[in-house]
C-alpha positions in Angstrom: 35.6 92.8 -21.5 35.5 90.0 -18.9 37.2 91.3 -15.7 36.7 88.0 -13.7 40.0 86.0 -13.6 40.8 82.5 -12.8 43.7 80.1 -13.2 44.4 77.7 -16.0 43.7 74.1 -14.9 47.0 73.0 -16.6 49.6 75.8 -16.4 48.1 77.8 -13.5 48.4 81.2 -15.1 45.7 83.8 -14.8 43.1 83.7 -17.5 39.5 85.1 -17.9 36.9 82.9 -16.4 34.6 81.2 -18.9 37.1 81.0 -21.8 37.3 77.6 -23.6 41.1 77.6 -24.0 44.0 78.9 -22.0 45.6 81.9 -23.8 49.0 80.8 -22.5 49.2 77.0 -23.0 46.2 76.5 -25.2 44.7 73.7 -23.1 40.8 73.2 -23.1 39.3 74.6 -19.9 35.9 72.9 -20.3 34.9 69.9 -18.1 34.7 66.3 -19.6 30.9 66.7 -20.0 31.4 70.1 -21.7 34.0 68.6 -24.1 32.0 65.3 -24.8 28.3 66.3 -24.8 27.2 63.4 -27.0 29.1 60.8 -25.0 27.8 62.3 -21.8 24.2 62.2 -23.0 24.5 58.6 -24.1 26.1 57.7 -20.7 23.2 59.3 -18.8 20.7 57.4 -20.9 22.5 54.1 -20.2 22.6 54.9 -16.5 18.9 55.7 -16.3 18.3 52.4 -18.2 20.3 50.4 -15.7 18.6 52.0 -12.7 15.1 51.6 -14.2 15.7 48.0 -15.1 16.9 47.2 -11.6 13.9 48.9 -10.0 11.4 47.2 -12.3 13.1 43.8 -11.8 12.8 44.1 -8.0 9.2 45.0 -8.2 8.5 42.1 -10.5 10.2 39.6 -8.2 8.3 41.1 -5.2 5.1 40.8 -7.2 5.9 37.2 -8.0 6.6 36.4 -4.3 3.4 38.2 -3.2 1.4 36.3 -5.9 2.9 33.0 -4.8 2.0 33.7 -1.2 -1.5 34.7 -2.1 -1.9 31.6 -4.3 -0.7 29.3 -1.5 -2.9 31.0 1.0 -5.9 30.8 -1.3 -5.6 27.0 -2.0 -6.7 25.1 1.1 -6.0 21.4 1.2 -8.7 19.3 -0.5 -10.7 17.2 2.0 -11.2 13.7 0.9 -14.9 12.8 0.5 -15.9 9.4 1.9 -19.2 8.0 0.6 -21.8 6.0 2.6 -23.6 2.9 1.6 -26.3 3.8 -0.9 -24.5 7.0 -2.1 -23.7 7.0 -5.8 -20.1 7.4 -6.9 -19.8 9.0 -10.4 -16.9 7.8 -12.5 -16.0 8.7 -16.1 -18.6 6.5 -17.8 -20.6 4.7 -15.0 -22.2 5.4 -11.7 -21.4 2.9 -8.9 -23.6 2.5 -5.8 -22.6 0.1 -3.1 -26.0 -1.0 -1.7 -25.1 -3.7 0.8 -22.3 -5.5 2.6 -22.3 -8.5 5.0 -19.7 -10.6 6.8 -19.9 -14.3 6.2 -18.1 -17.6 7.0 -19.5 -19.4 4.0 -21.0 -18.3 0.6 -23.1 -20.3 -1.8 -26.1 -22.7 -1.6 -26.5 -26.3 -0.6 -25.1 -27.5 -3.9 -22.3 -25.0 -4.6 -20.6 -23.3 -1.7 -17.2 -22.2 -0.3 -16.1 -21.9 3.4 -13.7 -19.2 4.5 -10.1 -20.0 5.2 -8.9 -20.5 8.8 -8.6 -17.1 10.6 -10.4 -15.3 7.8 -13.8 -13.8 7.0 -15.7 -13.1 3.8 -16.7 -9.5 3.2 -19.4 -9.7 0.6 -20.8 -6.6 -1.2 -23.6 -5.9 -3.6 -23.4 -2.8 -5.9 -25.3 -1.3 -8.8 -23.6 -0.1 -12.0 -25.4 2.5 -14.2 -24.2 3.6 -17.6 -24.3 7.4 -17.4 -22.5 8.0 -20.7 -23.9 8.4 -24.2 -22.4 5.1 -25.6 -22.5 1.4 -24.6 -19.9 0.5 -22.0 -18.1 -2.9 -21.9 -17.1 -4.6 -18.6 -13.5 -3.8 -19.2 -14.4 -0.1 -19.0 -15.8 -0.4 -15.5 -13.7 1.1 -12.7 -11.8 -1.4 -10.5 -13.6 -2.3 -7.3 -11.4 -3.3 -4.3 -11.5 -3.5 -0.6 -9.1 -1.3 1.4 -8.4 -0.8 5.1 -7.8 2.5 6.8 -4.0 2.3 6.2 -4.6 2.0 2.4 -3.8 -1.7 2.1 -5.7 -3.0 -0.9 -7.4 -6.4 -1.2 -8.6 -8.2 -4.4 -11.8 -10.1 -4.7 -12.0 -13.9 -4.3 -13.3 -15.1 -7.7 -14.7 -18.4 -6.5 -16.3 -16.9 -3.4 -17.8 -14.1 -5.5 -19.3 -16.6 -8.0 -20.8 -18.6 -5.1 -22.2 -15.4 -3.5 -23.8 -14.5 -6.8 -25.6 -17.9 -6.8 -26.6 -17.5 -3.2 -28.1 -14.0 -3.5 -29.5 -14.4 -7.1 -29.2 -10.7 -7.6 -26.2 -10.6 -9.9 -27.3 -9.7 -13.4 -24.2 -7.9 -14.5 -23.2 -7.9 -18.2 -20.3 -10.1 -19.1 -20.3 -10.8 -22.8 -22.4 -7.9 -23.8 -22.1 -4.1 -23.3 -24.1 -2.0 -20.8 -26.2 0.4 -22.8 -26.7 4.1 -21.8 -29.2 4.5 -18.9 -29.3 0.8 -18.0 -28.5 -0.3 -14.4 -27.3 -3.8 -13.4 -26.3 -5.4 -10.1 -23.0 -7.0 -9.4 -21.5 -8.8 -6.4 -18.0 -9.3 -5.0 -16.5 -11.2 -2.0 -13.2 -10.4 -0.4 -11.4 -12.8 2.0 -9.5 -10.9 4.8 -8.2 -11.6 8.3 -11.2 -11.7 10.7 -9.2 -10.1 13.4 -8.1 -7.2 11.2 -11.6 -6.6 9.8 -13.0 -6.4 13.3 -10.3 -3.9 14.5 -10.5 -0.9 12.1 -12.3 1.0 9.4 -12.8 -0.6 6.0 -13.8 0.8 2.6 -14.7 -0.1 -0.9 -12.6 1.8 -3.3 -14.0 2.5 -6.8 -12.7 5.0 -9.3 -10.4 6.6 -6.8 -13.3 7.2 -4.3 -14.0 5.5 -1.0 -17.3 4.0 0.3 -17.1 3.3 4.0 -18.4 -0.2 5.1 -17.7 0.1 8.8 
């Protein structure tokens, strides 16, 4: 016989401790968890799931943040390469090498020539084009060649002056109507007309295929 007594949670009368029901009022004396074991078990599983998800989510976000920081730290800014005269610039299909530049007031010969405009100067260049691909390359596949100043201002070639300079130098054997076959190198020329004062003041470059070749 159980001699340990307690009180009913509902009616307050004395009953033996550990009994499931009150002998006086019949009320269940067990706790909620004791009365609903299955629901309690499910609730505990859900609680563990929520806590576990929160912890793993926090670790994942922290990992992402750390990873992003590490990636940022490991990616230094790319330093722009500037080529010199005589250095080859490799583009998608051809190799361009600016071999010479000169500043002139007039281009051409005694029969065909052109003088620079007032306040201007001619910047004349000679460059080689080599087909480094496995297929013939047409002139429309060549990269654009332009003159740029140190602020990035771009200048197009003067077509008339370029033609006259080609006659003057007699080095231009670039392909016009036909394609440039693999492994073949030709020479081309271009002339740009710019402000004489501006050209004397700063750095200037030939830009080809997104790369820069410094003239001065």
